[in-house]
N, C-alpha and C positions, 0 to 999 in steps of 0.2 A: 321865374326870372328874378333878377335882383337889381338893387340900386346901391350906390355907395358915394360918399362924399369924397371929393378930391382933397389933396393936402391943403389947398388954399382955403377950404371950407366955403368957397364961394361958388363952387360948381358941383352939381349932382349928376352922376352918370348912371343911366338906367337902361335896361334892356326891355323892349316892348315887343309884342308879337300881334299878328292878325292871321286869321285863317278862314277859309270858306270851303264849301263843297262844290264840286263841279262834275258834270257828266261828260265823258270822253265823246268827241265828235269825229274821231278818226280811228280806223282799225287797220292793222297790218297783219296779214296772214301769210306765213311762209310754209310752203309744202315741199317736202323732199321726195324725190324719186330716186330709187337706187336698185341696181341690178348687178349681179356678179357674173363674169364671163371669163373663160380661159383664153389663152393666147390664140387658140385655134378657132374660137367662135366669137371673137370680138364683134364681128359684123352683125351677128345675130343678137348679141347683147345690146348694141346700139339700136337695133331695130325694136327690141323690147322697151327700151327707154322711150323711143319715139312713140310707141303705142300707148305707153303709160301717160305720156304727155298729152296725146290726143284725147284719151278718155277723161283725163282730169279737166282739160280745158272745156270739153263738151259738157261735163257735169256742172262746172262753174257757170258757164253761159246759160245752161238750162235752169239754173237756180236764179238767174236774173243778174249775174255779175257782168258788167260791161267789159268788152274786149280791151278797152283802153285802160282798164284797171289792173290788167294782168300783164306781168312781164316774166320773162324766162331767162335763165342763165344758160351759157353754153354748157354742154355735157363735159364734165371733168372726169379724169380717169387716174387711178393710182393703184400700184401693185399691192396686193394683200401680202401678209407675212408668208414668206416662201419656206416650204419645208423641203429639205434635201432628201427626198424619199423617192425620187423618180417621177413624182406627179407633175402634171403641167401647171406652170404658174397661172394664177388667177388674178383678175383685176376687178376693182370696184368702179362701176360707172354711175355717176350721180348727176342729177340736174335739180335746180332749185326753181320753183314757181312762186312768185310773190304777188299777192293781191293787196292793193291798197284802196280804201274806199271810205267815204264819209258815212255810209250806211252801216253803222256799227252793229246793229242787231242782225242785219242780213249776213254780214261776214261771220258773225258768231254762229249763226245757224249753219252756214256753209261748212265751217270747220268741223261741225259734228257729222257731216256727211262723208268726209274723206275716207273713213274706214269702210264705207259701203263700196268703194271702188274695188276692193278685194274680190267681191263677187263677180266682177267683170274681168278679173285676172290681172289688175293693175297693182303694182307695189308702190303705194304712196302713203306718206305719214305726215302728220302736222308737226313741223319742226318748231314753230312758235306762233303765238297769237298775241299781239300787243295792241294796247289801247293808248291813244294820246289825246291831249286837249290843245287845240290850236290857238286858243285865246290867252295862253299863258303870259306872253309879254305884256299885254294890256292889263291883265289881272294883277300881275306883280306890281305895276305902278300903283294901282288902286289899293292893294294890300299894304304897300309901304306907307301910304298916307294914313291908313288905319293904324298901322303899327306905331307910327310916331305919336298918334293921339293916345294909344294905349301906354306908351312910354311916358308921356306927359302926365297921364292919370296916375301912374305908379309913382312918379316923382313927387306929385302933389301930396299923396298919402304919406310918403316918407318925410317930406318937408314939414308936414303938420307937427311931427314929433319934435322938430327943432325950433318951432316958433317962427319959421321963415316961409316966404312964398316963392313959388317957381316963376322965373322970368322967361326970357326968350331962349330958343335953342341956340347953343353955342356951336355944337358940332353934331353931326349924325352920319352914321355909316350903316348900310344895309348888310344883312347877313345872306346866306345862301337860301335858295328856294327849295322847300321840301314838298314834293308831290308824293303823297302817301295813299295807301289803301285806307278805307274808312277805319277809324279807331286804331290805326297802327301807331307804334311808338318807335319804329325803326328809323330814327333820326340820325343823319350823318353830318359831321362837321363840314364835309365837302359838298353837301347837298344830296338830294335823293330824288329819283324819278321812277316811281313804281308804274310799270306798264301792264300789270297783271289783271287789273280790275277796271270795269267801265266807270264805276263811281269812284271819285278821288277826293282827297282832302289836300288843299294847297295852303301851305303856311309860310309866312315870311317873318323874319325877325329884323329888328333894327336897334342899334346901339346909339343912344342920344345923350348928349351932355346939355344940362340947363343951367343957366346962371341963376343963382339964388338972390333974392332981394332981402 
């Protein structure tokens, strides 16, 4: 990050930053159920999805996931690509199960068990597994304070070379929040929120202008 003197030579503008490591305290597991059925056996296809749903929910509850943490979407249906070869049109039947919990480790272990449902005849796949940190709003405020301190420290070092001293903050504006995987450099001007890792690094930047004495 950098600092620069304004044209008036009485103001020094500096960018400061602050970051810290956090551990996710919320997990979201999305499981996809999918069956293919022709127009003539749609009823059977819906029955297969219902069976897959029952097996999946039973597995989740046996693993200690509370029923209140589990939600299910209605079954959706769309027609597959139709070949004009006299064959019967087929449809894809899909249903989504979402599990949200504060027990991050449990949900992580449960996600690894989904492939085991195949042994019971269920067609279920993990669509996504995401991790979040609920304390981000409060943490952002704390980091902004630290980022301003960092900006002032940078300003003081720059001002030393000019023989002047840093005074009060004239103006300050916060940048976007970056929530990154550890050691990541995938920083975006629009902010970033990596959901792939349990451990995260949160960084905040601030642009501050200081009056010089």
